[in-house]
C-alpha positions as CSV (number, residue, x, y, z in Angstrom):
1,X,93.9,81.4,100.3
2,X,95.4,82.2,96.9
3,X,98.0,79.5,97.3
4,X,95.2,77.0,98.0
5,X,93.3,78.3,95.0
6,X,96.4,77.6,92.9
7,X,96.4,74.0,94.2
8,X,92.9,73.7,92.9
9,X,93.9,75.2,89.5
10,X,96.8,72.8,89.4
11,X,94.6,69.9,90.2
12,X,92.1,70.9,87.5
13,X,94.8,71.0,84.9
14,X,96.3,67.7,86.0
15,X,92.9,66.2,85.9
16,X,92.5,67.4,82.3
17,X,95.8,65.7,81.3
18,X,98.4,68.5,81.6
19,X,101.8,68.0,83.2
20,X,104.5,70.3,84.5
21,X,106.7,71.8,81.8
22,X,110.2,70.6,82.1
23,X,112.8,72.9,83.6
24,X,114.2,75.2,80.9
25,X,111.4,74.4,78.4
26,X,108.6,76.7,77.3
27,X,105.2,75.9,78.8
28,X,102.2,75.3,76.6
29,X,100.0,77.0,79.1
30,X,100.8,79.7,81.7
31,X,98.2,80.6,84.3
32,X,98.3,83.7,86.5
33,X,96.4,83.5,89.8
34,X,96.2,87.1,90.8
35,X,95.6,89.2,94.0
36,X,94.1,92.7,93.9
37,X,94.8,93.9,97.5
38,X,97.8,96.1,96.6
39,X,98.4,98.2,93.6
40,X,101.8,96.6,92.7
41,X,99.8,93.4,91.9
42,X,98.4,95.2,88.8
43,X,101.9,96.3,87.8
44,X,103.4,92.9,88.2
45,X,100.7,91.2,86.2
46,X,100.9,93.5,83.2
47,X,104.7,93.5,83.4
48,X,104.7,89.7,83.3
49,X,102.2,89.6,80.4
50,X,104.3,92.0,78.5
51,X,107.5,89.8,78.9
52,X,105.5,86.8,77.8
53,X,104.2,88.3,74.6
54,X,107.4,87.6,72.5
55,X,107.6,84.2,74.0
56,X,104.1,83.4,72.9
57,X,104.8,84.9,69.4
58,X,107.7,82.5,69.1
59,X,105.6,79.5,70.2
60,X,102.4,79.1,68.2
61,X,99.7,77.4,70.3
62,X,100.9,78.6,73.7
63,X,98.0,79.8,75.8
64,X,98.0,82.4,78.7
65,X,95.2,82.5,81.3
66,X,94.6,85.1,84.0
67,X,92.3,84.3,87.0
68,X,91.8,85.5,90.6
69,X,90.9,88.8,92.1
70,X,92.5,91.1,89.5
71,X,90.6,89.2,86.7
72,X,87.3,89.6,88.7
73,X,88.0,93.3,89.0
74,X,89.4,94.2,85.6
75,X,87.3,91.7,83.5
76,X,87.6,92.8,79.8
77,X,90.4,95.3,80.7
78,X,92.9,92.6,80.8
79,X,92.2,91.5,77.2
80,X,92.1,95.1,76.0
81,X,95.6,95.8,77.5
82,X,97.0,92.4,76.7
83,X,95.1,91.1,73.7
84,X,97.4,88.0,73.5
85,X,95.8,86.6,76.7
86,X,93.6,83.6,75.8
87,X,91.4,83.2,78.9
88,X,90.2,85.4,81.8
89,X,88.3,83.9,84.6
90,X,87.2,85.2,88.1
91,X,87.2,84.1,91.7
92,X,83.8,82.4,91.5
93,X,84.4,80.0,88.6
94,X,87.9,78.6,88.8
95,X,86.5,75.2,87.9
96,X,85.9,76.5,84.3
97,X,89.6,76.9,83.4
98,X,90.1,73.7,81.4
99,X,86.9,74.3,79.4
100,X,87.8,77.9,78.7
101,X,91.2,76.9,77.5
102,X,89.7,74.4,75.1
103,X,87.2,77.0,73.8
104,X,89.9,79.5,73.2
105,X,92.0,76.9,71.4
106,X,89.2,75.8,69.1
107,X,87.6,79.2,68.6
108,X,91.0,81.1,68.3
109,X,89.6,84.0,70.3
110,X,89.9,85.1,73.9
111,X,87.4,83.7,76.4
112,X,86.3,86.0,79.2
113,X,84.0,84.5,81.8
114,X,83.3,86.2,85.1
115,X,80.6,85.0,87.4
116,X,79.0,87.2,90.1
117,X,78.5,84.5,92.6
118,X,80.2,81.3,93.6
119,X,79.6,78.6,91.0
120,X,81.1,75.6,93.0
121,X,82.7,75.6,96.4
122,X,86.4,75.2,95.6
123,X,86.9,72.2,97.9
124,X,84.8,70.1,95.6
125,X,87.4,70.5,92.8
126,X,90.4,68.3,92.1
127,X,93.5,69.3,94.1
128,X,97.2,68.9,93.5
129,X,98.5,69.4,97.1
130,X,102.0,70.8,97.1
131,X,102.8,69.4,100.5
132,X,102.6,65.7,101.7
133,X,102.7,66.7,105.4
134,X,100.7,69.9,105.7
135,X,97.5,71.0,104.0
136,X,95.2,74.0,103.6
137,X,91.5,73.4,104.2
138,X,89.0,76.1,103.3
139,X,86.1,76.3,105.7
140,X,84.5,79.4,104.1
141,X,84.9,81.8,101.2
142,X,84.0,85.4,100.9
143,X,83.5,88.1,103.6
144,X,80.6,90.0,105.1
145,X,82.7,92.8,106.4
146,X,82.9,96.3,104.8
147,X,86.3,97.6,105.7
148,X,86.8,100.8,103.8
149,X,90.3,100.0,102.6
150,X,89.6,96.5,101.3
151,X,88.6,95.4,97.8
152,X,88.3,91.7,98.7
153,X,84.5,91.5,99.6
154,X,83.6,93.1,96.3
155,X,85.7,90.4,94.5
156,X,85.1,87.3,96.6
157,X,81.5,88.0,97.5
158,X,79.5,87.3,100.7
159,X,80.6,84.6,103.1
160,X,79.7,81.1,102.2
161,X,80.3,78.4,104.9
162,X,80.9,74.7,104.3
163,X,79.0,72.3,106.5
164,X,81.1,71.0,109.4
165,X,80.8,67.4,108.3
166,X,82.3,68.2,104.9
167,X,85.2,70.0,106.5
168,X,86.0,67.2,108.9
169,X,85.7,64.6,106.2
170,X,88.3,66.4,104.1
171,X,90.6,66.7,107.1
172,X,90.3,63.0,107.9
173,X,91.0,62.1,104.3
174,X,94.1,64.3,104.3
175,X,95.3,62.7,107.5
176,X,94.7,59.3,106.0
177,X,97.0,60.3,103.1
178,X,99.8,61.3,105.5
179,X,99.2,64.9,106.5
180,X,99.8,65.7,110.2
181,X,99.1,69.5,110.0
182,X,96.1,71.4,108.6
183,X,95.4,75.1,108.4
184,X,91.8,76.1,108.4
185,X,91.2,79.0,105.9
186,X,88.6,81.7,105.7
187,X,88.6,85.3,104.7
188,X,87.2,85.9,108.2
189,X,87.8,82.4,109.6
190,X,86.3,82.8,113.0
191,X,83.0,84.2,111.6
192,X,82.5,80.6,110.4
193,X,78.9,79.5,111.1
194,X,77.3,82.9,110.4
195,X,75.6,81.5,107.3
196,X,73.8,78.7,109.2
197,X,73.3,80.6,112.4
198,X,75.7,79.0,114.9
199,X,77.8,81.6,116.7
200,X,80.0,78.9,118.3
201,X,80.5,76.8,115.1
202,X,84.2,77.8,114.8
203,X,85.1,76.8,118.4
204,X,83.2,73.5,117.9
205,X,85.1,72.9,114.7
206,X,88.4,73.4,116.5
207,X,87.4,70.9,119.2
208,X,86.3,68.4,116.6
209,X,89.6,68.6,114.9
210,X,91.2,67.7,118.2
211,X,89.4,64.4,118.1
212,X,90.9,63.3,114.8
213,X,93.5,60.6,115.4
214,X,96.8,61.3,113.7
215,X,96.2,65.0,113.3
216,X,99.0,66.6,115.3
217,X,98.9,70.3,114.4
218,X,95.9,72.6,113.7
219,X,96.2,76.2,112.7
220,X,93.8,78.8,111.3
221,X,94.0,82.1,109.5
222,X,92.8,84.8,109.6
223,X,90.4,85.7,112.5
224,X,88.7,89.1,112.9
225,X,88.9,90.7,116.4
226,X,85.1,91.3,116.2
227,X,84.4,87.6,116.3
228,X,87.2,86.5,118.6
229,X,85.0,85.3,121.5
230,X,85.9,83.4,124.8
231,X,84.7,80.1,123.4
232,X,87.3,80.3,120.6
233,X,90.1,81.1,123.2
234,X,88.9,78.2,125.4
235,X,88.9,75.8,122.5
236,X,92.4,76.9,121.5
237,X,93.7,76.4,125.0
238,X,91.9,73.1,125.7
239,X,92.5,71.3,122.4
240,X,96.0,69.9,122.5
241,X,96.6,69.8,118.7
242,X,95.5,73.4,118.2
243,X,98.8,75.3,118.1
244,X,99.7,78.2,120.4
245,X,99.8,80.6,117.6
246,X,97.4,83.4,116.6
247,X,97.5,85.8,113.6
248,X,95.0,88.5,114.3
249,X,95.0,91.7,112.1
250,X,95.2,95.0,114.0
251,X,95.4,97.3,111.0
252,X,95.7,100.4,113.2
253,X,96.1,101.1,116.9
254,X,94.1,104.3,116.7
255,X,90.4,103.9,117.6
256,X,89.6,107.0,115.4
257,X,91.3,105.4,112.4
258,X,89.7,102.0,113.1
259,X,86.3,103.7,113.0
260,X,87.2,105.3,109.6
261,X,88.4,101.9,108.4
262,X,85.0,100.5,109.5
263,X,86.7,98.0,111.7
264,X,84.2,96.9,114.4
265,X,86.5,97.0,117.4
266,X,88.7,99.6,119.1
267,X,92.1,99.7,120.6
268,X,90.9,98.5,124.0
269,X,89.0,95.6,122.6
270,X,92.0,94.4,120.7
271,X,94.4,94.6,123.6
272,X,91.8,92.8,125.8
273,X,91.8,89.9,123.4
274,X,95.6,89.7,123.5
275,X,95.5,89.7,127.3
276,X,92.9,86.9,127.5
277,X,94.7,84.8,124.9
278,X,97.9,85.1,127.0
279,X,96.1,84.3,130.2
280,X,95.0,81.0,128.8
281,X,98.1,80.4,126.6
282,X,101.1,82.2,128.0
283,X,103.5,80.9,125.4
284,X,101.3,81.8,122.4
285,X,103.0,83.7,119.6
286,X,100.7,86.4,118.3
287,X,101.3,88.0,114.9
288,X,99.3,90.8,113.1
289,X,98.8,93.0,110.0
290,X,99.2,96.8,110.2
291,X,98.5,99.5,107.7
292,X,100.4,102.8,107.9
293,X,99.3,106.0,106.3
294,X,95.5,105.4,106.1
295,X,93.7,108.6,104.9
296,X,93.4,111.1,107.8
297,X,96.0,109.3,110.0
298,X,97.7,111.9,112.1
299,X,101.0,111.6,114.0
300,X,99.0,111.1,117.2
301,X,97.1,108.3,115.5
302,X,100.3,106.7,114.4
303,X,101.7,106.9,118.0
304,X,98.6,105.0,119.1
305,X,99.6,102.2,116.7
306,X,103.1,102.2,118.2
307,X,101.6,102.0,121.6
308,X,99.6,98.9,120.8
309,X,102.7,97.3,119.2
310,X,104.6,97.9,122.4
311,X,101.8,96.6,124.6
312,X,101.0,93.5,122.5
313,X,104.6,92.5,121.8
314,X,103.8,90.7,118.6
315,X,106.1,88.0,117.6
316,X,106.0,89.4,114.1
317,X,103.9,91.9,112.1
318,X,103.1,92.1,108.4
319,X,103.4,95.9,107.8
320,X,102.0,97.7,104.8
321,X,101.9,101.2,103.4
322,X,98.3,102.1,102.6
323,X,97.6,101.3,99.0
324,X,94.7,103.2,97.3
325,X,92.4,100.7,95.7
326,X,89.8,102.0,93.1
327,X,86.4,101.0,94.1
328,X,86.9,101.2,97.9
329,X,85.5,104.0,100.1
330,X,89.0,104.9,101.4
331,X,90.2,105.7,97.9
332,X,88.1,108.8,97.8
333,X,88.4,109.9,101.4
334,X,89.9,113.3,102.3
335,X,93.3,113.3,104.0
336,X,95.3,111.2,101.6
337,X,98.9,111.3,102.9
338,X,102.0,112.2,101.1
339,X,104.3,109.3,100.2
340,X,107.2,110.6,102.2
341,X,105.1,110.9,105.4
342,X,103.9,107.3,105.0
343,X,107.3,106.0,104.3
344,X,108.8,107.7,107.3
345,X,106.1,106.3,109.6
346,X,106.5,102.9,108.0
347,X,110.2,102.8,108.7
348,X,109.7,103.7,112.4
349,X,107.1,101.0,112.8
350,X,109.3,98.4,111.2
351,X,112.2,99.4,113.4
352,X,110.1,99.1,116.5
353,X,108.6,95.7,115.5
354,X,112.0,94.3,114.5
355,X,113.4,95.1,117.9
356,X,110.4,93.5,119.7
357,X,110.6,90.4,117.5
358,X,114.3,90.0,118.3
359,X,113.7,90.4,122.0
360,X,110.8,87.9,122.1
361,X,112.8,85.4,120.1
362,X,115.9,85.8,122.3
363,X,113.7,84.5,125.2
364,X,113.7,81.1,123.5
365,X,117.5,80.7,123.4
366,X,118.5,77.7,125.5
367,X,115.0,76.2,125.3
368,X,114.0,73.0,123.5
369,X,111.4,73.3,120.7
370,X,109.7,70.6,118.6
371,X,110.0,71.4,114.9
372,X,108.0,70.0,112.0
373,X,110.7,69.5,109.3
374,X,109.7,71.4,106.2
375,X,110.7,71.5,102.6
376,X,111.9,74.8,101.1
377,X,111.7,77.0,104.2
378,X,115.5,77.7,104.4
379,X,117.1,79.1,101.3
380,X,120.6,78.6,102.6
381,X,120.1,75.3,104.2
382,X,122.3,73.4,101.7
383,X,125.2,75.8,102.2
384,X,125.0,75.7,105.9
385,X,124.3,72.0,106.3
386,X,120.9,72.7,108.0
387,X,117.3,71.8,107.6
388,X,114.4,74.1,108.6
389,X,110.9,73.9,109.9
390,X,108.2,75.4,112.1
391,X,108.0,75.2,115.8
392,X,104.5,74.7,117.4
393,X,104.1,78.5,117.7
394,X,104.9,78.8,113.9
395,X,108.4,80.4,114.4
396,X,110.8,79.4,111.7
397,X,113.7,77.3,113.0
398,X,116.9,76.5,111.1
399,X,118.7,73.5,112.7
400,X,121.9,71.6,112.3
401,X,121.3,68.1,111.1
402,X,123.7,66.2,113.3
403,X,122.0,63.8,115.7
404,X,122.9,63.8,119.4
405,X,122.5,61.3,122.3
406,X,121.2,57.9,121.4
407,X,121.1,58.9,117.7
408,X,124.7,59.9,117.4
409,X,125.8,58.1,114.3
410,X,127.5,60.7,112.1
411,X,127.7,59.4,108.6
412,X,126.6,61.9,105.9
413,X,124.2,61.5,103.0
414,X,122.0,63.9,101.2
415,X,118.3,64.9,101.4
416,X,116.8,66.6,98.4
417,X,115.2,70.0,99.2
418,X,113.1,72.5,97.3
419,X,115.7,75.2,97.1
420,X,119.0,73.4,96.7
421,X,120.2,70.4,94.8
422,X,121.4,68.6,97.9
423,X,121.3,69.5,101.6
424,X,123.3,67.5,104.0
425,X,121.7,65.4,106.8
426,X,122.3,62.1,108.5
427,X,122.2,58.7,106.9
428,X,119.6,55.9,106.7
429,X,116.8,55.7,109.3
430,X,118.3,58.6,111.2
431,X,117.7,61.2,108.4
432,X,115.1,63.8,109.3
433,X,112.7,64.1,106.4
434,X,110.1,66.8,105.6
435,X,107.1,65.8,107.7
436,X,109.2,64.3,110.5
437,X,109.3,65.9,114.0
438,X,112.6,66.8,115.7
439,X,113.4,68.3,119.1
440,X,116.2,70.9,119.0
441,X,117.7,73.4,121.4
442,X,117.7,77.1,120.3
443,X,121.2,78.5,120.2
444,X,120.6,81.9,118.4
445,X,117.6,84.2,117.8
446,X,117.1,86.8,115.0
447,X,114.0,88.9,114.4
448,X,112.5,86.5,111.8
449,X,114.0,83.1,112.7
450,X,115.6,80.9,115.3
451,X,118.8,78.8,114.9
452,X,119.5,75.5,116.6
453,X,123.1,74.6,115.8
454,X,123.8,72.1,118.6
455,X,122.1,69.3,116.7
456,X,119.0,67.3,116.9
457,X,118.1,66.1,120.4
458,X,115.5,63.6,119.3
459,X,113.9,62.6,116.0
460,X,110.4,61.2,115.5
461,X,109.8,59.7,112.1
462,X,106.1,60.1,111.1
463,X,103.6,59.0,108.6
464,X,103.9,62.4,107.1
465,X,107.6,61.8,106.5
466,X,106.8,58.5,104.9
467,X,104.3,60.2,102.7
468,X,106.9,62.8,101.7
469,X,109.4,60.1,100.8
470,X,106.8,58.2,98.7
471,X,105.8,61.4,96.9
472,X,109.4,62.4,96.3
473,X,110.0,59.1,94.4
474,X,106.8,59.5,92.4
475,X,107.5,63.2,91.5
476,X,110.6,62.2,89.6
477,X,108.4,60.1,87.3
478,X,105.0,61.8,87.4
479,X,105.6,65.6,87.8
480,X,102.7,67.8,88.8
481,X,101.6,71.1,87.5
482,X,103.9,74.1,88.1
483,X,102.6,76.6,90.6
484,X,103.7,80.2,91.1
485,X,104.7,83.1,88.9
486,X,107.0,82.5,85.9
487,X,110.5,83.9,86.4
488,X,110.4,85.7,83.0
489,X,111.1,89.4,83.7
490,X,109.4,89.5,87.1
491,X,109.7,93.1,88.4
492,X,111.2,93.6,91.9
493,X,108.7,93.6,94.7
494,X,107.9,96.9,96.4
495,X,109.9,97.3,99.7
496,X,106.6,98.2,101.5
497,X,104.9,94.9,100.8
498,X,106.1,92.9,103.8
499,X,103.3,90.4,104.2
500,X,100.0,89.0,103.2
501,X,96.7,90.7,102.4
502,X,94.0,92.2,104.5
503,X,92.6,89.7,107.0
504,X,93.4,86.5,105.1
């Protein structure tokens, strides 16, 4: 969801006339879009702001803006701790960024504007999509849950749902532009419809996406077990373009801890959902989020989490050490655990999940999978003469670029990728491009990825690949706005931060 917000911010800046700063040059404007779920986000923000101060001092007129959840939480604190920041804006008014930058420039003083409720649904704002073939589509913002560990509802507000017609119109427009995959986004995505009183709105939306011609892959994140009903499972199983993949946060396997977390399900309910999903979709890859070391967690509670991991056999898990967030009920609970206890449990959980992920992935060796070729997924693709992409179940697949069978011409050329100057592939019309679909045979499995080194069995060139090729040519002449954190002095990430945030 933060990545999608950054696409909106990028679109706003581009719409206001800004362009990407050239590689190696100093930007006129640097925007930080922040998260507040984990404590290290605070440290990273202020560390980066500190490193940028001398850069700004040496470049009069440079502006720095801070937005997102940390801005919503800290408000005036950011300007107090980093008075060289020009603009602070929150989660509810990202559309104000260009105006605030202009006010700060003219007035020569910091502009801090934090709204308490959503000003404009983000999907009405300009967008600079970072992918030509896959797109995020927000169906709701905010959250009505009150999980005791989570700061997000306080910063994102109550759930606000878009009308189904608006969502489907955006999806159709994206498909018309070349996208063949969409991911539906919501802080609690399967609670969609609660604002307008339709408990089956989410399953209806999935089925409606299945009727959009040219849309080949539909995903969503992240659902809450409380709202994971049979109509959603049926819609997933019966809608061909809804992928056999589910990310459903567990958080803890202990029913006692789940109660303390104010999660409205227990261990038995979670495992029952897993069982019903696999009954309808035996090949579904299920992933999850788990927090270790929640206040009051005993060794027996932790063993319950390990039990669920063994029973559910997740394809992968984003695992976290509990991070105390001021303003949440859990921050003041009794039973805060020592760091060394949490670390030791965390390491045991990771070891177990890694072994299960490896075992589950090894089951795919020798099988053919269809992969949507991606850009920037494989950091070593150039060195290893591979491309990478995602299988239908969202597993990452690195594959050799040689073509087999009818497409067996082996002359080499180069395909520009996001993380290497040139990565090798086949020539001319036989070159897989980001957005194309290839069928490959899995030859090796690791815990976090699959390898298909026997070459491409078949290649289907798509409209999405055409869109990528067209955009790639345009990007060289009309660059977009840079997304992501500046590389200036970024502190190393904490080893415990192994995934995304909360339920989204």
